[in-house]
C-alpha positions as CSV (number, residue, x, y, z in Angstrom):
1,M,80.3,35.9,-45.7
2,I,80.9,39.6,-45.1
3,H,78.4,42.1,-46.6
4,K,78.7,45.9,-46.4
5,K,76.2,48.7,-46.5
6,R,76.9,51.4,-48.9
7,I,78.2,54.6,-47.3
8,N,77.6,57.9,-49.0
9,H,79.3,60.7,-47.3
10,Y,81.7,63.4,-48.2
11,S,82.5,67.1,-48.0
12,T,84.8,70.1,-48.2
13,T,84.6,73.9,-48.1
14,A,86.3,77.1,-49.2
15,C,87.3,80.3,-47.5
16,S,85.8,83.5,-48.9
17,L,88.7,85.8,-49.8
18,L,88.5,89.5,-49.4
19,F,91.7,90.9,-50.7
20,S,92.0,94.0,-48.7
21,S,93.9,95.1,-45.6
22,L,92.1,92.2,-43.8
23,L,93.4,89.5,-46.1
24,L,96.3,88.4,-44.0
25,T,94.1,87.7,-41.0
26,G,91.2,85.9,-42.8
27,C,92.9,82.8,-44.1
28,N,96.2,82.6,-42.3
29,N,97.0,79.9,-39.8
30,D,100.2,79.9,-37.7
31,N,103.0,82.4,-37.1
32,D,105.2,80.1,-35.0
33,G,104.9,82.7,-32.2
34,Q,107.7,84.8,-33.7
35,N,107.8,88.5,-34.2
36,T,106.7,89.7,-37.6
37,T,109.1,91.8,-39.6
38,P,108.2,93.9,-42.6
39,V,107.0,91.9,-45.6
40,N,109.8,93.5,-47.7
41,Q,112.6,92.5,-45.4
42,I,115.9,91.6,-47.0
43,N,117.1,88.5,-45.3
44,P,117.5,85.2,-47.2
45,L,115.4,82.3,-45.8
46,E,115.8,78.6,-45.6
47,V,112.6,76.4,-45.4
48,N,112.4,72.6,-45.1
49,L,109.4,71.0,-46.6
50,L,108.5,67.6,-45.2
51,H,105.8,66.0,-47.3
52,L,103.6,63.0,-47.9
53,N,101.0,62.2,-50.6
54,D,98.6,59.4,-51.6
55,S,98.8,57.5,-48.3
56,H,95.3,56.0,-48.9
57,S,94.7,54.7,-45.4
58,H,97.8,52.5,-45.5
59,L,98.5,52.8,-41.8
60,D,100.2,49.4,-41.2
61,E,103.7,48.6,-42.2
62,E,104.2,46.2,-45.1
63,S,106.9,44.1,-46.5
64,T,109.1,44.6,-49.6
65,K,112.0,43.0,-51.4
66,L,115.2,44.9,-52.3
67,M,118.3,44.0,-54.1
68,L,120.9,44.7,-51.5
69,E,124.7,44.3,-51.4
70,T,125.6,41.7,-48.8
71,S,129.3,41.7,-49.8
72,A,131.4,43.5,-52.2
73,G,129.9,43.3,-55.7
74,K,127.2,40.8,-54.7
75,R,123.5,41.8,-54.6
76,E,120.8,39.6,-53.2
77,E,117.1,39.8,-52.9
78,I,116.4,40.8,-49.3
79,Q,113.0,41.1,-47.6
80,V,112.4,43.9,-45.1
81,K,109.5,45.7,-43.5
82,N,108.6,49.0,-45.1
83,G,106.3,52.0,-44.7
84,G,103.6,52.3,-42.1
85,F,102.3,55.6,-40.7
86,A,104.2,55.1,-37.5
87,R,107.4,55.3,-39.5
88,V,106.1,58.4,-41.2
89,A,105.4,60.0,-37.8
90,A,108.8,59.0,-36.5
91,L,110.8,60.5,-39.3
92,M,108.6,63.6,-39.8
93,N,108.8,64.5,-36.1
94,T,112.6,63.9,-36.1
95,L,113.1,66.1,-39.1
96,A,110.7,68.8,-37.8
97,N,112.9,69.0,-34.6
98,S,116.2,69.0,-36.4
99,E,115.7,71.0,-39.6
100,K,115.4,74.7,-39.9
101,N,111.9,76.2,-40.4
102,P,110.0,73.0,-41.2
103,I,106.6,72.9,-42.9
104,K,104.7,69.6,-42.8
105,I,102.5,69.0,-45.9
106,H,100.1,66.2,-47.1
107,S,99.3,66.6,-50.8
108,G,96.1,64.6,-50.8
109,D,94.4,61.2,-51.0
110,A,94.9,60.6,-47.3
111,I,91.9,58.3,-47.2
112,T,90.4,55.3,-48.9
113,G,92.4,52.2,-49.9
114,D,92.5,50.0,-46.8
115,L,90.0,48.4,-44.4
116,Y,90.9,51.1,-41.9
117,F,88.8,53.5,-44.0
118,T,86.1,51.0,-44.7
119,L,85.7,50.5,-40.9
120,K,86.1,54.0,-39.6
121,E,85.5,56.4,-42.5
122,G,88.7,58.3,-41.9
123,E,88.8,58.4,-38.1
124,A,91.9,56.2,-37.9
125,D,93.6,58.2,-40.6
126,A,92.9,61.5,-38.8
127,D,94.2,60.1,-35.5
128,L,97.5,59.0,-37.1
129,M,97.8,62.2,-39.0
130,N,97.5,64.1,-35.7
131,T,100.6,62.3,-34.5
132,V,102.5,64.3,-37.2
133,C,100.4,67.5,-36.8
134,F,100.6,68.4,-40.5
135,D,100.5,72.1,-41.2
136,T,98.4,71.6,-44.4
137,L,96.4,69.0,-46.3
138,T,95.4,69.4,-49.9
139,L,92.2,67.8,-50.9
140,G,92.7,64.9,-53.3
141,N,90.0,63.4,-55.5
142,H,89.6,60.4,-53.1
143,E,88.7,62.8,-50.3
144,F,85.4,63.1,-52.1
145,D,84.6,59.4,-52.5
146,N,81.9,59.4,-49.9
147,T,80.3,62.7,-51.1
148,D,80.8,66.1,-49.4
149,A,79.3,64.8,-46.2
150,G,82.0,62.1,-45.9
151,L,84.7,64.8,-46.4
152,Q,83.1,66.9,-43.7
153,K,83.2,63.9,-41.3
154,F,86.9,63.3,-42.1
155,I,87.7,67.0,-41.5
156,G,85.8,66.8,-38.2
157,F,88.0,63.9,-37.1
158,L,91.1,65.8,-38.1
159,N,90.0,69.0,-36.3
160,D,88.5,67.6,-33.1
161,K,90.9,64.9,-32.1
162,G,94.6,64.8,-31.2
163,N,96.9,67.2,-29.4
164,C,98.2,69.4,-32.2
165,K,98.9,73.0,-31.2
166,N,97.5,74.2,-34.5
167,K,94.8,72.5,-36.6
168,T,95.8,71.1,-40.0
169,Q,94.7,73.6,-42.6
170,V,92.7,71.9,-45.3
171,L,93.3,73.5,-48.7
172,S,91.7,73.6,-52.1
173,A,91.6,76.8,-54.1
174,N,89.7,75.5,-57.0
175,V,86.7,73.8,-55.3
176,E,83.4,75.6,-54.9
177,F,80.9,73.8,-52.7
178,G,77.3,73.8,-53.9
179,K,74.3,74.7,-51.8
180,T,73.6,71.0,-51.1
181,S,77.0,70.5,-49.6
182,P,77.4,70.6,-45.8
183,L,80.6,72.6,-46.5
184,Y,78.8,75.4,-48.4
185,Q,79.8,78.8,-46.9
186,T,81.9,77.3,-44.2
187,D,85.7,77.8,-43.6
188,L,86.7,74.2,-43.2
189,V,88.4,74.2,-46.5
190,K,90.5,77.3,-47.5
191,P,92.1,78.2,-50.8
192,Y,95.4,78.9,-49.2
193,T,97.1,79.5,-45.9
194,I,100.1,81.7,-44.8
195,I,102.8,80.4,-42.5
196,E,105.4,82.7,-41.0
197,K,109.0,81.6,-40.6
198,E,111.6,84.1,-39.1
199,G,109.0,86.8,-39.6
200,Q,108.6,86.1,-43.3
201,K,105.3,85.0,-44.9
202,I,105.1,81.9,-47.0
203,A,101.9,81.2,-48.9
204,L,100.7,77.6,-49.6
205,I,97.9,77.3,-52.2
206,G,96.0,74.0,-52.5
207,L,94.9,72.6,-55.9
208,T,92.6,69.6,-56.5
209,I,92.6,67.8,-59.8
210,A,89.3,69.2,-61.3
211,N,88.1,66.9,-64.1
212,K,89.1,63.7,-62.4
213,T,87.5,64.6,-59.1
214,K,84.2,65.6,-60.7
215,N,84.1,62.5,-63.0
216,A,86.0,59.9,-61.0
217,S,84.9,60.5,-57.5
218,R,81.6,61.4,-55.8
219,P,81.4,65.1,-54.9
220,N,78.0,66.6,-54.5
221,Q,76.3,67.3,-57.9
222,D,76.5,71.1,-57.4
223,T,80.1,71.1,-56.1
224,V,82.3,72.3,-58.9
225,F,86.1,72.4,-59.5
226,N,87.6,75.3,-61.4
227,D,90.5,75.3,-63.9
228,E,93.6,74.6,-61.9
229,I,96.1,76.9,-63.8
230,V,93.7,79.9,-63.9
231,T,92.8,79.5,-60.2
232,A,96.4,79.1,-59.1
233,Q,97.5,82.2,-61.1
234,K,94.6,84.2,-59.6
235,Y,95.7,83.6,-56.1
236,I,99.4,83.9,-56.8
237,D,98.8,87.4,-58.3
238,E,96.6,88.5,-55.4
239,L,99.1,87.2,-52.8
240,K,101.9,89.0,-54.6
241,Q,99.9,92.2,-54.5
242,Q,99.9,91.8,-50.7
243,G,103.7,91.6,-50.7
244,I,104.1,87.8,-50.3
245,N,106.8,86.6,-52.6
246,K,107.3,83.0,-51.5
247,I,104.6,80.8,-53.1
248,I,104.2,77.0,-52.6
249,V,101.5,75.2,-54.5
250,Q,100.3,72.0,-52.9
251,S,99.0,70.2,-55.9
252,H,97.0,67.0,-56.2
253,L,97.2,67.0,-60.0
254,G,99.8,64.3,-60.9
255,Y,103.4,64.6,-61.9
256,G,102.8,65.4,-65.6
257,L,100.3,68.1,-64.9
258,E,102.5,69.5,-62.1
259,K,105.4,69.9,-64.5
260,D,103.1,71.6,-66.9
261,L,101.8,73.8,-64.1
262,A,105.3,74.8,-63.1
263,T,106.1,76.2,-66.6
264,K,102.8,78.0,-67.1
265,L,102.5,79.9,-63.8
266,S,104.2,83.2,-63.0
267,G,105.4,83.6,-59.4
268,V,105.4,80.0,-58.3
269,D,108.4,78.8,-56.4
270,V,107.7,75.2,-55.3
271,I,105.1,72.6,-56.3
272,V,104.6,69.8,-53.7
273,G,102.5,67.2,-55.7
274,G,100.4,64.1,-55.5
275,D,97.9,62.0,-57.3
276,S,100.1,60.1,-59.8
277,H,101.9,58.0,-57.1
278,T,105.2,59.1,-58.6
279,L,108.5,58.1,-57.1
280,L,111.1,60.8,-57.6
281,A,114.5,59.8,-56.3
282,D,118.1,59.1,-57.1
283,A,118.4,57.1,-60.3
284,K,120.9,54.7,-58.6
285,L,117.8,53.1,-56.9
286,K,117.5,50.9,-60.1
287,N,120.4,48.9,-58.6
288,Y,118.1,48.1,-55.7
289,G,115.1,46.9,-57.8
290,I,113.2,50.3,-57.7
291,S,112.9,52.6,-60.7
292,P,112.2,56.2,-60.0
293,E,110.3,58.2,-62.7
294,G,112.4,61.4,-62.3
295,D,114.7,63.4,-60.2
296,Y,114.0,64.6,-56.7
297,P,113.6,67.5,-56.9
298,T,112.6,68.1,-60.6
299,V,113.9,71.6,-61.3
300,L,112.2,73.6,-64.0
301,K,111.7,77.2,-65.0
302,N,108.4,79.0,-64.4
303,K,106.8,81.4,-66.8
304,D,109.0,84.2,-65.6
305,G,112.2,82.2,-66.2
306,D,112.8,81.7,-62.5
307,Q,113.6,78.3,-60.9
308,V,110.7,76.2,-59.6
309,C,111.2,72.9,-57.8
310,V,108.7,70.1,-58.2
311,V,108.5,67.1,-55.8
312,Q,106.3,64.2,-55.0
313,A,106.6,61.3,-52.5
314,W,105.4,58.1,-54.1
315,Q,102.5,56.4,-52.3
316,Y,101.0,54.4,-49.3
317,A,103.2,56.0,-46.6
318,Y,106.3,54.4,-48.2
319,V,108.2,57.7,-48.5
320,V,108.7,61.0,-46.6
321,G,109.9,63.7,-48.9
322,Q,112.4,66.2,-47.6
323,L,113.1,69.3,-49.6
324,K,115.4,72.2,-48.4
325,V,114.5,75.4,-50.2
326,N,116.8,78.5,-50.0
327,F,115.1,81.8,-50.9
328,D,117.2,84.9,-51.6
329,A,116.4,88.4,-50.3
330,N,114.0,88.9,-53.2
331,G,112.0,85.7,-52.5
332,K,113.5,83.9,-55.5
333,I,114.9,80.4,-55.1
334,E,118.7,80.2,-54.8
335,A,118.8,76.5,-54.4
336,C,116.6,73.5,-53.6
337,A,117.8,70.1,-52.7
338,G,116.6,67.0,-50.8
339,K,115.6,63.4,-51.2
340,A,112.8,60.9,-51.0
341,N,113.3,59.0,-47.7
342,I,112.0,55.4,-48.5
343,L,111.1,54.1,-45.1
344,I,112.3,50.6,-44.2
345,G,112.9,48.5,-41.0
346,D,116.0,46.5,-40.1
347,D,114.5,43.0,-40.0
348,F,116.6,41.8,-43.0
349,K,116.0,38.3,-44.4
350,R,117.1,36.4,-47.5
351,T,114.2,35.4,-49.7
352,A,115.8,32.4,-51.3
353,K,114.4,29.1,-50.1
354,E,116.6,27.3,-47.5
355,A,118.9,30.3,-47.5
356,V,121.2,30.7,-44.5
357,A,120.6,33.6,-42.1
358,L,122.5,36.8,-42.8
359,S,125.7,37.2,-40.8
360,S,126.6,40.3,-38.8
361,N,129.2,41.2,-41.4
362,E,126.7,40.9,-44.2
363,I,124.2,43.0,-42.3
364,S,126.8,45.7,-41.8
365,H,127.6,45.6,-45.5
366,L,124.0,45.9,-46.6
367,K,123.4,48.8,-44.1
368,Q,126.3,50.6,-45.7
369,D,124.7,49.9,-49.1
370,I,121.4,51.4,-47.8
371,E,123.3,54.5,-46.6
372,N,124.9,54.8,-50.1
373,S,121.5,54.6,-51.8
374,N,120.7,58.3,-50.9
375,S,117.0,57.2,-50.6
376,L,116.5,54.1,-48.4
377,R,116.3,55.0,-44.7
378,I,116.0,52.7,-41.7
379,V,113.4,54.2,-39.4
380,Q,111.9,52.7,-36.2
381,P,108.2,53.2,-35.8
382,D,106.9,55.9,-33.5
383,T,105.7,54.2,-30.3
384,T,102.9,56.8,-29.7
385,A,101.6,56.3,-33.2
386,L,101.6,52.5,-32.8
387,S,99.6,52.8,-29.5
388,I,97.0,55.0,-31.1
389,L,96.7,52.6,-34.1
390,D,96.5,49.5,-31.9
391,P,92.7,49.5,-31.1
392,Y,91.9,50.2,-34.8
393,K,94.2,47.4,-35.8
394,V,92.3,45.0,-33.4
395,A,89.0,45.8,-35.1
396,K,90.5,45.5,-38.5
397,N,92.1,42.2,-37.8
398,L,88.8,40.7,-36.6
399,L,87.3,41.5,-39.9
400,G,90.2,40.7,-42.2
401,K,92.1,37.8,-40.7
402,E,90.2,35.1,-42.5
403,K,92.3,33.4,-45.1
404,V,90.4,32.7,-48.3
405,A,93.0,31.6,-50.9
406,I,96.7,31.6,-51.9
407,A,98.4,33.3,-54.8
408,N,100.9,31.0,-56.4
409,D,102.8,33.9,-57.9
410,N,102.9,37.7,-57.7
411,L,99.8,39.2,-59.2
412,C,100.9,42.6,-60.4
413,L,99.0,45.9,-60.3
414,R,99.1,48.1,-63.4
415,R,96.6,50.6,-64.7
416,V,97.9,51.1,-68.2
417,P,100.1,48.8,-70.3
418,G,103.2,50.1,-72.0
419,M,106.3,51.9,-70.6
420,T,105.2,55.5,-70.3
421,K,101.9,56.0,-68.6
422,D,102.0,54.1,-65.3
423,T,105.4,52.5,-64.7
424,S,105.8,52.7,-61.0
425,R,102.3,51.7,-59.7
426,S,103.3,48.3,-58.3
427,S,104.6,48.1,-54.8
428,L,106.5,44.9,-55.8
429,G,109.1,46.9,-57.7
430,D,110.6,46.0,-61.0
431,V,109.4,42.4,-61.0
432,C,106.1,44.0,-61.9
433,N,106.9,47.5,-63.1
434,K,109.4,46.3,-65.7
435,A,107.7,43.0,-66.7
436,D,107.3,42.5,-70.4
437,F,104.0,40.7,-70.0
438,I,102.5,43.5,-67.9
439,N,103.8,46.1,-70.3
440,Q,102.0,44.3,-73.1
441,H,98.7,43.3,-71.4
442,G,98.3,45.4,-68.2
443,G,97.6,44.5,-64.6
444,D,97.0,40.9,-63.5
445,V,94.9,42.1,-60.6
446,Q,92.7,44.3,-62.7
447,Q,92.1,41.5,-65.1
448,L,91.2,39.1,-62.3
449,V,88.7,41.5,-60.9
450,A,87.1,41.9,-64.3
451,E,86.9,38.2,-64.7
452,A,85.4,37.9,-61.2
453,F,82.7,40.4,-62.1
454,L,81.9,38.5,-65.3
455,Q,81.5,35.2,-63.4
456,Q,79.2,36.9,-60.9
457,G,77.2,38.5,-63.7
458,K,76.7,35.1,-65.3
459,K,75.2,33.9,-62.0
460,Y,72.8,36.8,-61.9
461,F,71.7,37.3,-65.5
462,N,73.9,35.4,-67.9
463,A,76.3,38.3,-68.5
464,D,78.3,38.4,-71.7
465,I,80.9,41.1,-70.7
466,S,82.2,42.8,-67.6
467,I,84.0,46.2,-67.6
468,Q,86.1,47.7,-64.8
469,N,88.3,50.8,-64.7
470,G,92.0,50.1,-63.8
471,G,92.1,52.9,-61.2
472,G,89.4,51.2,-59.1
473,V,91.7,48.3,-58.3
474,R,94.2,49.5,-55.8
475,V,97.0,47.0,-54.8
476,D,99.0,44.1,-55.9
477,L,98.4,40.6,-54.6
478,P,101.9,39.3,-53.7
479,E,102.6,35.6,-53.7
480,G,101.2,34.0,-50.6
481,D,98.1,34.1,-48.5
482,I,95.0,36.1,-49.6
483,T,92.7,37.2,-46.8
484,V,89.4,39.0,-46.6
485,E,91.3,42.1,-45.7
486,K,93.4,41.8,-48.8
487,I,90.3,41.4,-51.0
488,Y,88.8,44.6,-49.5
489,T,92.1,46.4,-49.9
490,V,92.1,45.6,-53.6
491,L,88.6,47.0,-53.9
492,P,88.2,49.5,-51.1
493,F,85.4,51.8,-52.4
494,K,81.6,51.6,-51.9
495,N,80.6,50.3,-55.3
496,T,77.9,47.8,-56.2
497,L,77.4,45.8,-59.4
498,V,75.0,47.0,-62.2
499,Q,73.6,45.2,-65.2
500,L,73.5,47.2,-68.5
501,K,71.9,46.1,-71.7
502,A,74.3,47.8,-74.1
503,T,74.8,47.6,-77.8
504,G,78.2,46.7,-79.3
505,Q,78.3,50.3,-80.5
506,E,77.8,51.7,-77.0
507,I,80.5,49.3,-75.7
508,K,82.9,50.5,-78.3
509,A,82.0,54.1,-77.5
510,V,82.6,53.8,-73.8
511,L,86.0,52.1,-74.4
512,E,87.0,55.0,-76.7
513,D,85.8,57.4,-74.0
514,A,88.0,55.7,-71.4
515,I,91.0,55.5,-73.7
516,D,90.7,59.2,-74.6
517,A,90.9,60.0,-70.9
518,V,94.0,57.9,-70.6
519,A,95.5,59.8,-73.6
520,S,94.9,62.9,-71.5
521,N,96.8,61.3,-68.6
522,N,93.9,60.1,-66.5
523,T,95.5,56.6,-66.1
524,G,92.7,55.3,-63.8
525,S,90.2,55.3,-66.7
526,Y,92.0,52.5,-68.6
527,P,89.5,49.7,-69.1
528,Y,89.6,46.1,-68.3
529,A,87.0,43.6,-69.4
530,G,86.0,40.0,-68.8
531,G,84.8,38.2,-71.9
532,L,86.1,40.9,-74.3
533,Q,89.5,41.5,-75.9
534,W,90.9,44.3,-78.1
535,D,93.9,46.1,-79.4
536,V,94.8,49.7,-78.4
537,D,96.7,52.2,-80.5
538,L,97.2,55.5,-78.7
539,T,98.9,57.1,-81.8
540,K,95.4,57.3,-83.4
541,S,92.6,59.8,-82.8
542,K,89.6,59.2,-80.6
543,G,87.2,56.7,-82.2
544,L,90.0,54.7,-83.8
545,R,92.1,53.8,-80.9
546,V,90.3,50.5,-79.9
547,S,90.1,47.9,-82.6
548,N,89.8,44.1,-83.2
549,L,87.1,43.8,-80.5
550,Q,86.3,40.1,-79.9
551,V,83.7,38.6,-77.5
552,R,84.2,35.3,-75.8
553,N,81.3,32.9,-76.3
554,A,80.1,30.0,-74.1
555,Q,82.6,27.7,-75.8
556,D,85.4,30.1,-74.8
557,Q,85.9,31.0,-78.5
558,Y,86.3,34.7,-79.5
559,Q,84.1,36.2,-82.2
560,P,83.9,39.8,-83.5
561,L,81.8,42.2,-81.5
562,N,78.6,43.0,-83.3
563,L,78.0,46.7,-83.1
564,N,74.3,46.2,-83.7
565,Q,73.8,43.5,-81.1
566,T,72.7,44.0,-77.5
567,Y,75.0,42.5,-74.9
568,Q,74.5,41.9,-71.2
569,V,77.2,43.9,-69.4
570,I,78.1,43.9,-65.8
571,T,80.0,46.8,-64.3
572,I,80.0,48.9,-61.2
573,N,77.5,51.7,-60.4
574,F,80.3,54.2,-60.4
575,L,81.0,53.6,-64.1
576,A,77.4,53.0,-65.0
577,D,76.7,56.5,-63.8
578,G,79.2,57.8,-66.4
579,Q,82.0,58.5,-63.9
580,D,85.7,58.3,-64.6
581,F,84.9,59.4,-68.2
582,Y,82.8,56.4,-69.0
583,S,80.3,58.9,-70.4
584,S,78.5,56.7,-72.9
585,F,77.3,54.4,-70.1
586,K,75.2,57.1,-68.3
587,N,72.8,57.2,-71.3
588,I,71.8,53.5,-70.6
589,T,68.8,54.0,-68.3
590,G,65.3,52.7,-67.6
591,E,64.7,49.1,-68.4
592,R,68.2,48.8,-69.9
593,R,69.8,49.3,-66.4
594,V,69.3,47.0,-63.4
595,D,71.1,47.6,-60.1
596,V,72.2,44.2,-59.0
597,G,73.1,45.5,-55.5
598,L,76.0,43.2,-54.8
599,D,79.0,44.9,-53.1
600,Y,81.8,44.7,-55.7
601,A,84.5,43.6,-53.2
602,E,82.0,40.9,-52.0
603,A,81.7,39.8,-55.6
604,F,85.5,39.4,-55.9
605,L,85.5,37.5,-52.6
606,Q,82.8,35.1,-53.8
607,Y,84.9,34.5,-57.0
608,V,88.0,33.7,-55.0
609,E,86.1,31.5,-52.6
610,G,84.7,29.5,-55.6
611,L,88.2,28.7,-56.9
612,S,89.5,25.1,-57.0
613,G,92.7,23.8,-55.6
614,E,94.5,20.8,-54.2
615,K,93.7,19.6,-50.7
616,G,91.0,22.2,-50.3
617,Q,93.5,25.1,-50.8
618,K,92.0,27.6,-53.2
619,V,94.6,29.0,-55.6
620,L,94.3,32.4,-57.4
621,S,96.5,32.5,-60.5
622,R,97.2,34.7,-63.4
623,L,94.6,34.2,-66.1
624,P,95.5,32.7,-69.5
625,V,96.8,35.4,-71.9
626,E,93.8,35.1,-74.2
627,Q,91.6,36.2,-71.4
628,Y,93.4,39.5,-71.0
629,S,91.3,42.3,-72.5
630,T,94.3,44.2,-73.9
631,Q,95.9,41.8,-76.4
632,N,98.1,44.4,-78.1
633,Y,99.1,47.9,-77.0
634,K,100.8,50.7,-78.9
635,E,101.7,54.0,-77.3
């Protein structure tokens, strides 16, 4: 059995800004070694933005299934390798060498989400990022999961290792580190940086999603996050006063908020986003079994009526975004165009049982189909990146190689049911993202985790109900083997289980808290429960959205939740502390709260190991529909 000690580290820092004649030397990073021409020069400028977001420690390549054309008019399900940071490095470095005036951007959540982070606290991620030599990194909410001290450690790895000519500039304009933070009054995190291309200055401003980071991560208590729009406008105005008229916002706010940001800011030209794991790409990808949520780029008008281009690059090192921006002589955007490069290999295999191997003609046809997609891109992994990753991979495999069960079907990831809030979360494509059952009831994996916690809670203190937030469950469980590594990838954070003695009224209140956050687009707050079911209606106001609450008794029958009765609830310490907008839980203290101390991934592992199956093979399956917490969902 594998047990883990809780790690509590994190950190970040902001650069003090003195807007005077010294401004452009205090927070700038590189000038590409070129001569500086006057700020008000009159030449147009082309810039190529190469970007990544929400890689979440997913350093290894994975496998995906695509509907590819193997002959004229015939599409088949084809399996192929995809993603992996070595592919990111290969394509980013190729594009940086071939495209004019490249800027390499990571828009946050570089860490947490895989055993690489669990083992090395960001060192492996930093080493692989330094094979790309990103110009900038925006702080995402998950950069704070191990407190400010953990963030400081990660930035140290990023700064002190690798052979990059210039250090990656870590950005967040709206974070203010408290006095307890190791990043207080340091310059490891800056509000913005200025990069020169052809003698022209381009400002990049970082934004971290404020409410979510404070409530759904673990920054130090006295570290605060200011309003994103107010902060962004403040720095845009001050930079404009310095004569800088090309403004890129690196935002970790999510696609919806980023579109809103674009229309409410004056002077913004480009928003390179993250947080919502949004795939923006050519709509024809639907033919390939992948459904983008919008156009790449999404072109809007800012508050001045000028064109602003919004982009994002999906998740888990699956995509490298490539945006060409043409500025006119006045610093306004003349045009922006590009694409999401979905990274795949060339090891094509039919998925149908007993299918014959692909012929050379069929492979040629599907490669042409890939070329026609305007998004899929065959990329060979960078060999240097693979060699750097190799010793980390050995350590990870020693921990994670043990097989514990098998999934007899795809177990889909989904935070929020319905067809508007979270429709591209699953890495398994439309088989999950477009499934009617998932749209009605939510994620299979989230529901299994909630049930696992309930069963562990029954062992410890005869728990009645478990509650887990959808965003705390990170990946699908595809059909096939389930290993220790996969269990810890599903639940990668440093949480432990907590017993709460909560009234029915408090349980109803915390569910309403969570659903209210979802209504405000914090999809990770969506609740899942073991032993409790309900209906959700997002068209109603807070307090009325969750109805028909039913508790499962010892005979597996459902009875109405008694608002005046006290129930034994098992949840994670993160939610028990009132994080992720589970505000009503933090009032349950003293004798009504008991820290069980069991690592939450370990609890899921124990549940899986306790399953039954034929010939000793433990099988993890989708739960019966009546055990799904969301029985009906209206949006």
